[in-house]
N, C-alpha and C positions, 0 to 999 in steps of 0.2 A: 177811700172811695174813688170811683172812676172819674177821670177828668177828660176834657176835650183833647182830641188827638193833636199832639204837638207838631205832626207832620202834615197838617191840612194844607199847607202852602204848596205842597208838591202834588196835590190832587188835580189832575189835568183831564181834559176832554179828549177822547179818541174819536177823530172824525172819520166819516165814510162818505162816499159820493151821495150827495143829497141829504145828509143828516149826520148823526153821530151814533157810535156803538154804545157809548156810555162814559163814565168817569173811571179813572184809575190812578193809583199812586205811582208816580213816575220815578223810577230809580235813576235815570240819567239826570233828572232835575236836581238831584242832590249835588251834582258837580263834584263827585269824589272819585279821583282816579283809581282808588283801591277797588272800587266796585267792578270796574272793567276786567280786573284780573281774577275775580272770584270764580270758582267752579260754578257751573249752571245750577247744580243741586243746592248750593249754599245760597244762591240768589233767591230761590223759592222760600227758604227759611227767612231771608232778609225781608222780602216783600210781606210775608205774613206778620212779622214782628212790627213793621212800619204800620200796616193797615190796622192791626189790633192794639196799637200803643195807646194806653190810657193812663200811664204812670201809676197803675195799680197792679193789674195782673201782668202787664207787659210794660216795661219802662224804657226810656230813651237810652239808658246805659246798656240795655240788652241789645238794642239796635246797633249801638257803637261796637259792642263785642263781636257782632256778626260781620259788620263792615271790616273790622280789623282782624278777620278770621285768620289771615296768614300768621299773625303774631299770637292770637288768643287760643287757637285750637290746640296747640301743643300743651297749653296749660290746663286743659280739661275744664274749661269754664262752663258754667251752667247757663242755659237759656230756656225761656218758656216757648212753647210752640203750640199754636192752635190750628189743627188741621181743618180743611174746608169741609170734610165729611167723614163719616165712619162707615165701615163695611163689616157686616156680620154674616156668618153662615149659620145654619140651623143648630148645629151642635153647640156652638158658643152663643148663638142668638137666644136660645131658650133660657139659659141661666142669666143672660143680660136682661131679658124681659121679665124673668122671675124677680131679679134684683130690683128692677124699676118698679114692679108691682109691690114688692116688699117695702121699698122706700116710700111709695105713696102711703102705705099703711102706717109706717113709722112717722112720716110727716104729719099724718092725721092724728096719731096718738100723742104727738108732742104739741098739738095745737096749731100746727102750720096749715097752709093751704096745699092740699095734696095734689091739686092740678098744676102746681108749679113744677112737679116732677114730669118733665117732657124732654125729649131730645131737643137741644138748642141748635144743633147743626143737622143737616140732612143725614139720615141713616138709611143705608141700603142693606136689606137682609135677604139673602138668597138661600133658599132651602135646597141643599145639594148633597148632604152627607148621609142620607138615609137609604140609598140604593144598595141593597144587599144582593149579591149575585146568587140568588136561589135557583134561578132557571137560566141555563146557558145552552148553547148549541141548539137553539130553537128559533123558528121564524117569529113566534109570538112571545119571545122572552121579555120584550119591553113591557107589554101589557101585563104579563103574568107577574113580573117583578114589581110593577107599580101597584098591583092589587095587594101583594104581600106587604109592600111599603105602607100603604094606607091602613091595612089591618093592624100592623104593629104600631104605627105612629099617629093614629087618628087623634088621640088625646093631645099629643104634642103639637100637631098641625093646627088643631082647633085653638090651642092656647096662643100660637103665633098669629093666627088670624084675628083672635080677640085683640092682641097687642097692636096689630096694624090699624084697628079701628079706635082703640082706647087712647093711643098715644099719637100726638101730632108729629109731623116731619119724619115719618117712617114709611118707607116703601118696602113691601114684602113681595119677593118674586117666588111664586108657588113652586112646589116640587115638580120634577119632570122637565124643568126648563134648561138645566145645564149646571156646570161647575162654576162656583162663585167667581173665580179669577178669570175664567174665559168670558163669562157674562159681563164682568167688569171691563175687560179689554174691548169687547165687541160692542158694548151698549152703554154701560153705566158711566164709564170714564168721560168726564167733561173736558179735560185738558185745560180749558179756561171757563170759569164760572161767569155768568152775568146775573147777579142777584140785585133786583130793584135798581138796575142801571149802574151798579158798581162791578167793574171787571177785576178779576184776580185769578191766579193760577189754581187749578184743581190740586188738592193734596188730600191724602187719605191715610187713616190708620185702620187696620183691620184685625179681627180676632183670629186670623190664621196667618202663620208666618209667611205663607206664600203670597200674601198681599203684594209683595214686591214685584209680582209679574207686571203690574201696571207701570212700573218704572220704565219698561220697554216702550211705553207710549209717551214718555216724557212727563208723566204724572208722578210726583214724589209720593211714594207710599211704602209702608212697611208694617210688619206685624207687631202687635202689642198684646199684652194680656187682656182678657175680657174685662178685668178690673180697671185697667187704664182706659180702655175703650169706653166704658161706662162713664168714667169721669169726663172724658172728652165730649161725650154726648151731652153731658150736663153743663157744658160751657167752661169746664176747668181747663186751664192751659196744661199741656203736658210738659213736665220738667225733663229736660234732656241735656246731656253733655254735648257741647258743640263739637261735632265729629271731625276727625281728620278725613281727607278725601284722597283716595288712591287713584291716580290717573292711569287708565288701562288703554294703551295705544294699540289699535288694530291696523294691520296692513295686509296686502295681498288678498287672495280669495281661496275659498275651500276647493280642494281637489275633487275630481270626479269620484262619486261613490261615497263621499264623506257627508254626514248629515249634521243638522243643527244639534242633535243630541250628542254626537261625538264631540262637537265643539264645546257644549256646555259642560260635559264631564271633564274635558281638558281644562277649561277655565276654572272649574271648581277645584281641581287638584292644584293648579297653579296658585290660586288665591288662598287656599288653605295653607299652602307652604309659605306664602308671602306673609300671611298674618293680617287679617282684615276685620277681626272681631270689633264691633262698636264703631266701625268706620263706614263711610259711603265709598262706593267704587263708581267712578264716572268714566264711561267709554268714549273714546274719541279717535281721530285718525282717518286716513283715506280708506281704510278697510271698512269703515261704516257704510259706505255707499254700496258695498257688496252684500250687506246683511239686510234681508227683508225684515219688516217689523215683527213678523211672527218669530223669526230667528232671534231677534233682540229680546222679545218677551220670554222665549225659552231660557235665555241666559239670565234675565232679570228674575225669573221665577225661582231659580235655585240659589238666590242670595243666602237664604238660611243655611244651605248646605256648605257654601264656602265661608259662611260666618259673618258676612257683611250686613249692615243695617239696610243698605240699598245697593242695587246694581243698576245705575241710572244711565239712560240714553236720552240726551237732550232732544227737543223737538227739532226736526228738519224736514226736508221735502218728502222723505220716505214716510214720516209720520202723517203728513197731510194726505198723501196718496192712500194710506191705510184708512184714515178717517172717512175719505170718500168711498172707498171700497166697502166699508162696513155700514154705509147708509146714512152717515151724518150729512146734514144738508149743506149745500154750497155756502149758504149764508153763515152757518155756524163755523165752517172751516175758514171762511174769509175773516170772521171776527177773531178766531184763534190766532191766525197768522198775523193779522194787523196788530193785535195786542202784544204778542210775543216779540215782534220786530220792534215795536215802539219802546218796549221795556228792555231791549237787548238781551232777550232770553231765547232767541231763535238762532239756530246754526245754519248758515248758508255757505255751503262748501264751494260755491262759485266766487266767494269773496275772500280776501286775505284774512287769515285767522289770527286773532289776538292771542298771544301766548298766555295761557292760564297757569296759575300756580297750583301745584298739588303737593300733598304731604309726602307722597312717595310715588314712584313710577314703576310700571310693569308693561311689558310689550309682548305681543304675539303676532307672528306671521300666520295668517289663516291657512296658508299652504302647508304648514307643518303639522296640521291636525290630522290624525289618522283614526280609522274606525276603532271603537273601544266600547267596553261596558264597565260597570262599577259594581264591586261587591267583594265577598258575599254578605257583608254585614254593615257596611257603611258607604254613604254616597260618594265620599271623596277617595275611596280606594279603587282608583281607575286601573283597568287592565287592558292593554292594547289587544285587539282581537287576535293578532298573530301569536300572542303569548298565552292565550287563555288556557289551552290544554295543560301546559307546564304549570301555570299558576294554580289550576284546579288540583293537580296532583300534589303540589306543595301544600295547599290548604288541607288536604286529607292527612298529610304527614305532620303538619305543624301542631304544636300544643294548642289547646283550646284558647282562642283569643279572636281578635277581629279578623285575622287571616288564618284561622286554624280550627280543625275539628278533632284532631288526635285520634284518627281511625287507625287501628293496628294494621300493619302491612298485610297480614294474613287475611284480614277481613275486607280489604279494599276492593277485591274482585267478586264479592258476594253477589249472588243473583237471587232475588226473591220472586217466586212464581205465584201467580194468583189468577182467579177467574173473574173476568169483567163481563158480567151479564152474558155468560156463555162463550165469550171470547178469551182464549188463554192469553195471559199477559205476563210480563216480567219487568222488574225494576232493579236498577243498580244505583250505587252512589252517583249523584250528579244527574240522575234522570229528571226531566222536567215534568212536573205534575200540575203546574199553573202557568199559563202564558196569557198575559193580559195587556191589551192595548188600552191604556187607562191614563188618567191624570191630566190636569190642566197644563202641565209642563209641555206635553207633546200634542194633546188633542186639539189645541188651538192653532197648530201649525200645519197648514194644508200640504206643505211639501213632504213632511214625514208621514202624514196620514195617507195621502195618495201614493206615496212611495211604498208603504206597506201593502196597499192594494195591488200595486204593480208586481210586487214580489209574489203575492198570492196568485195573480193571473198567470205569471210565468210557471209557477209551481204546478198549478192545476193543468195547464196545457202540456206539461211534461209528465203528468200522471203521479205527482207526489201527493201524499196524504198525511194528515196529523193523526197520531194514535188516538183512539176514541176515549181513552181514560185521562188524557190531558185536559184540564179544565181551561178552555179557551174562552175569551170574552173580548168584546169591544164596547167601551163606554165613552161615547163622545162627550165633550164638554159643552156642546150646544147643538141645537137642532140644525144649525148651518152645515155641520159636518155631514149629516144624513143627506141634505139637499145636494151638496157637491159630489158626494160618493155616488148618489143615484144618477146624477147628470153624467158623470164619467163612465157609468156602466160597469164599474169595478166592484161594487159591493157584493155582487153575486159570487165572486171568487173568494172573498173573505168568508162569506157564508159557507161555501163549499168546504173550506178548511176548518169550520167550526167557530169562526170569529163573527158570530151574529151580534147585533147590537143588543145589549142587555138593559140599557137604561141611560139616562142623562144625568150624571152626577159623579161624585167620588166613589170609587169602588175598591178595587184591590189595593191601591196605594194607601188607603186609610184603614185597611184591615177588613173591608167589607167583601172579602172574596167568597164568602159562603162556604158550605161544607164541601170537602173532597169526598168522592164516592167511598163508601165504607170498605169495599174490597181493597182499594188503593191505600186508604188510611191504615188498615190492618197490616198490609204488607210493609208499610213504612215503620210502624211502631214495633211490630213483632220482630223485625230484622234490624232495628236501630239504624235505618238508612238515612243518609243525608240527602234528602230530596230537594229539588230546586224549583224556584219560581223565577220566571223572567218577566219583567213588567216595564212599561214605558213611564214609570213614575219618578218621583224625586226622593223617596224614602225607602230604605230597605233595612232598617234596624231590626235586630233579632226579635222575633215574636210578634212583629207588626203585621206582616203580610198574611201569614197563617201559622198557627202553632206547629204544624207538621213540616213546614218548609224551613229547614235550618239554613239553607243557602238561598239568598235572594239577590238577583242581579238586575240592575237598572240598565236598560238598553233602549235604542230607538225603536219605534213601531216596526220598521222593516226587519230589524234584528229579532224582535219578539217573534215575528212570523217565522224567520229562519230557524231560530232555536226550537220553536214548536215543531217544525218539520223534522229537524234533526232528532228531537226527543231527548236530548242530553246537552249539558254544558261541557261534558268531557269529550270535546271534539276540536280538531284543528281544521278550520274551514279552508285553509289553503291547500291541504294535502289529503284530507279525508272527505269522501262523498257525504252529502247531506241525506241522501237516500237513493233508491233505485226507481227509475221511471217506468212507464207502461211498457216500453219495449225491452226492459231488462238492463237498460244502460245506466251506468252510475251517473248521478246528477251531482254537480258541485255547486258550491256557494256562488261562484262567478256566473253560473248558468242562469241563476234566478235574480241576480242583482241588477236593478235598473240604473241607467246613466242619469246624470243630473239633467241633461237635456230632455230625456224622456219624461222625467218628473215635471220639469218646468212647463212643457207643452200641455200636459194634463191639467196642471194648476191653472194655466192661462185660460184654457177653454172651459174649465168646470167651476171655478170660484168667481161668482158674480155678485154685484151689489144688491140686486133684487132679492137674493137669498137671505141676506142679513136683514133687509127691510121687512120681508115677509115673516121672518122668525120673530123679530123683536116687536113688531106692531101688536102682536097678540100675547106678548109674554106675561103681562100682569092679569090677563083675563083668566088664566088658570085652565083647569080641565074639569070635566064633570064631577070627579070625586072631590076635588078641592071646593068647588062651588056649592056642593051639597052639604058641606060641613056646617052644622049649626053651632052658633057661639053665643055666650051670654052678653047682654048689653051691660053698660055701667063702666065707670072709670076705675073703680076699685074691684080687684079680682076676688071672686068667691071661691076660696080654697076648698078643695075636697080632701079631707084628712085621710080618705081611703086610697087616694091615687098613688100609684107606684111610678108615675111619670113626672107629675108636677106637684111639688111639696114646698110649703113655706119654710125657708131656712131660718136658723136661729140667730142670724147676725145682729139683729136689732132688738132682741127680746128685752134686754135690760138697759137699753140705751137711755141716757139722760142728756140734758142740754149741755152739761159740763164735760169736757174731754177727760178721759181717765188718766192721762199722763203716761210717760214711758214705763216699761216694766223690764226687770232683769230676769235672771234665771237662777233658781235656787235648788241645789241638790238634785239636779235633773238626771234621770236615767237615760242611757243611750238606747233609743228605740231601734235604730239600724246603723250599721257601719258598712259603708260602701267604698268601692274603688273608683276608678276614673270612668268618665263618659256614661254616667247614669242619666238616661234620657227621660223626657216627660212620658214616654211610653212605659217606662219602668214604674214611674211614680203614679201615673193616672192612665190606666189602660184604655185604649180606644176600641179594642176589638170585642170579641165575644165574651160572655160571662161564663166562667168555668163552673162546671156543675158542682164542684166541691167547695166553692168559695163562700165567704161570708155573705156576699151580695146574693148568691144563688139561694142560700139558706133564708135570707130575708124575704126574697120574692116567693119562695115556696111556702113560707109561713103565712103569706098573704094570698095564697091560692093561685099564684101564677104558674102555669104549666111550663116545663122546661123549654118546650119548643117556642114559647112566647117570651123567653127572657129578653130577646133583642140584644143590642150591643150596649156597652157602657156609654158610648157617645150619645145614643138615643135617649138615655135616662139621665142626662146631665141636669135636667130640671128637678131631680130628686136628690137632695143632699144625703138622705139616709142610704141610698144605693151607692152614691159616689164616695162617701166616707168609707164604706165597706170595700169599695173597689180600689181605694188608695193603697199603693204598694202590693197589689194583688197579681202582678205579672208573674206568670209561671217560670219565667227565665231569670228572675231576680237573683242576684248573688249577694248574700248578707254575710259579712266576715264574722259576725257573732256566731254563725253556725259552721264555721270552719270551712267555708267554700261550698257548702251544700247549696244546690240550686232549688229555688222555690220560695213562695211568699210567706215565710214564717220567721219568727224571731223568738228571743228568750225573754221571759218575764223573770227578772233577776231575783226578786224576793222569794219566789217559789222554785226557780230554776226550770219551770215548765216551758216546753216548746209549743207555741200556739200560732195561729194566724196573726199577722201584724195588727189587724183591726182588734182582735180579742185582747191582745196584750196592751194595746193603746187604751182600750176602754177600762181595763183593770187599773192601769196607772192613773187614769182620770178619776175613777171612782175612789181611789186611795188618796187622791189629792197630790199626786206627784207630777212635776214637770218632766218633759222629755225633750231630747235633742237628737239631731242626726249628724253623724260624721260622714264626710264624703271626700272624694278625690277631685281631679280636675274636670272642668266642663260639666259641672252638676246642673241638670235641667236642660241639656241640649235637646234639640228636636222641635216638634211643633209647639207653638205657644198655647198653653192650656191653663185657663184660670183654675181648673180643678186640681192641677198639680200643686197649687198653693192653698186653695180652699180646703182640699182634702186633709193635708197635714195639719192645718189650723184646727179643723174639726176633730182630729185625732189627739189634739193637745200638744202638738210640737211647738216649742217656744223659740227655738233657734236652729239654724243649720250651719255647721262649720265645714267649709270646703276649701280646696286649693284654689278653685275659681268657679265662677257661675256663668251660665249662659245669660245674655243680656236681658231678655224678656222675662225669664223665670225669676231672676233676682228682683226685678221690679214688681213681679206678682207677689213674691214673698213679702216684700215691703207693704204692698197694698193690703195684704191680709194680716198684717201685724206680727209676722214672724221675723225674727232678727237674722239677717244674713251676715255671717262672719267669715272672713278669709284668713287662713293661716298666712304667716309672713313668708316672703319669697324664700324658697329653698327648704321650707318646712312643710310637713303634713302629719297626719295622725301617726304614721309609722315612724318617721324620724323623731317624733316627740315621745315615742314609746306608749302611745295611747292604744288600748285594746278595745275600748268601748264598754269594758266592765266597770269603769270608774263612774262616779257621780260628779256632775259638772255644775259650777256656779259662776255667775257673772253679775257684778253689781253695776247698776247704771243710776245716774242722778234721777230723782223724781221730777225735776224741773227740766223740760226739754231745752230751754235756753242754755243750759250748761253742757249740752252735747254738741259736738261739731261734726259736720259731714266727714266721713273717712278717717275719723280719729282712731288711735290705738286703744284697745281695751285689754284687760287682763282676765283670763279664765283660770280658775283654780279647780282642782279635783280633790276628792275626799282622801286620796292616797298621797297627798303632798305635792303633786305636780303643779306647775304654774307656767303659763305660756301666754304670749301676746298674739292677738288677732286684730285685723282691721275691721272696724265696724262699717259695713257696706251700705250705710245710708249716704248716698252720694251727693244729695242736694238738701238745701234748707226745706224745700217743699216736702221731700220724703220724710224728713224729721217731723214735719207738721202732721203727716199721715200717721206716723208712729204715735205721736202725742194723742191723736184722736181715736186710736184703736183700729185704724184702717182708712182707706181712701173713701169708701162709701159713707162712713160716719162723718168724715170731714166734709163731704159734699152736702149731706143733709143739713148739718149745722150751718154751713155757709148759706144755703138757700133759705133757711129759716130767718137768717139775719138780713137777707136781701130784701130791699123794700119794693123792687120792681121786677 
């Protein structure tokens, strides 16, 4: 049971002129010299452990582990962490609210008090992932897309509106407000909480991996699976391994013409090479003063792409200036600064700096950064702009892979002619068909947004145009962008080039790019062209942006405009003209590129605090369409069995008060055999529902017209759709099919080749277990709970991989799937495993006989035997395994809780 906090003696009062701000747990009052040397990011973990210490969920020995971080972190010790709040967006928010509603039902069925099921920490839910670019290149694109959005998602939106009323402690930001991470940065981020007179640092876990963007504001935040987030909402401490911290020293300043996007793509490549998976990265050094907060947020945003848990920027004067710019009150900013200074968590570069200890060190002179883009299939495959043309031709030649398309030499100069609404058009390999200024990575940064508008202005004045068949779009992350674009007088130039505002939310970067014109699509497919998308996003994995763009490049917003004007990625900007101007003169890249001073002047005169205040004062009031949604009353949800959006999942159907105990694997068939870098996009698609897929068949059987399929993400509240969408990515490569591309597999008893879902259902009906074989980095990409829930519903009992992405492994644990790692230097191939074998793993029925990270033996029906590491990394994860999953564990705990 919980006890009194053993650290109550260091609870101090924070004074202010004429009164006090409140009480706080004082780290200096511990008088421990080790604390002064801790990285700032570790101090946030320390304060949380001290404040929540009850010798039950959080113990004194956990506090000591964190204080002794310098010695304990290399040992991979486990600590509990209780974040201050939870951040959801709608795609993950819907299943989270579905699960909460289900848990209320389960609690009621087990005789408990269903109203105990409420978020115990503040939950911010921003509806931002449903903007599909149906209409672009139009003055009224925003309204038109919003109307489509509500037609498709009315049921989902009404469910979330019900949740905001039925559950306490939950703020829902309506659709059309912006992208969750930009809204978090500009409005939701507290930096320091004052709850009932107790001050403590803001910290957040979110159900999107780019939650890390808030690290740029000095708020510790990172992405977790929806399953972990739900447990945190219910007051469960997160179990985590105390991370190493990489110190990243910045010096110098960016050269003229170099953007924050160029910087983040450079940092991403450096940190991927350094190896930062499972670690925090903390930035420091004199170069920090040269980085605006928006630039810091851009770098923090891409933490998942460089593999770190966080890319953290401690609070300093730049942070305080940004808080004032974004409309936080003077009183709030004063409280934040006073608290952080009192607890020695504020960086003042005017004072001598205490040398901090880091696990490893890396450095970058900002002056060494050069213009670049990343692609064509991974965010960390950076290409300097000056090398782009040569790199593109190498990609055409190279065998199929992350940097190759294997286009025969004789086909590389192919030209496909087509008719675009009466205008003759032609396409070649590398021609741009989607150009999108999108994604929180960049739309929260006024310098690159206004920079793109300056490029557009210069291009328009010189008479350049964008080809009409290129799907151009601009999707700001908040209404503030529109306000400063209008004040600058530059939006009209973006409009002239086709970059009209299409909506406020995640678009192209999440796969919501909408359809490409049929004539363009036919030209691509009939001629097997490698068409290109250029976007200012953070993800460009294959099949994510659009099924027909095989090459996808991440670039700064100004470069997105430049490539749209050029119409191709097959160009050397230094030597080849971008186009021909109105007087017949060749126009080069350098003719349209603004200087840093030009950009800074426009930012200074156009981005004002009143814009942020006006935008966010009205944010929770919604819009007429949201306000007109009618919702049921009552705290238990009335499930509609006919709904294809919101469906009661089967997780708790046979749940009893007693935990079921651990399970092994018995004579399991291999459902899929994968290579390296299988992403959550492969496992749980976020894009459109393919017309020939099991999910499409399910929807059509229920009278849903193909044009109303919507995306997988929008149907995450329906387990029947999502189970059918699991492993339905059209680019999936399953070794059981000899390298054939497509979402199918083999049913071994009959040797039939069917969809993955159909094979999985056959095995389930026959009573057979299944497993998955995989290579390195299994589950990389966005954190998605359905990438674990889906396989669980398909009957998968274990995944054997060379390595797992951090969040995905914890999600598998949360859903009761056993994660197994091959021993170092081994994998399915070196062990001679083909996937045609049947696999067995015996585990004790008593969880106390299993140790975190222990070795286990897997045997096959053809006599092979090999050792794997059981990737339950902590005692808490073993408790989840014992209970059949994290949600079952939480329900049983709440039933036994007296208060």
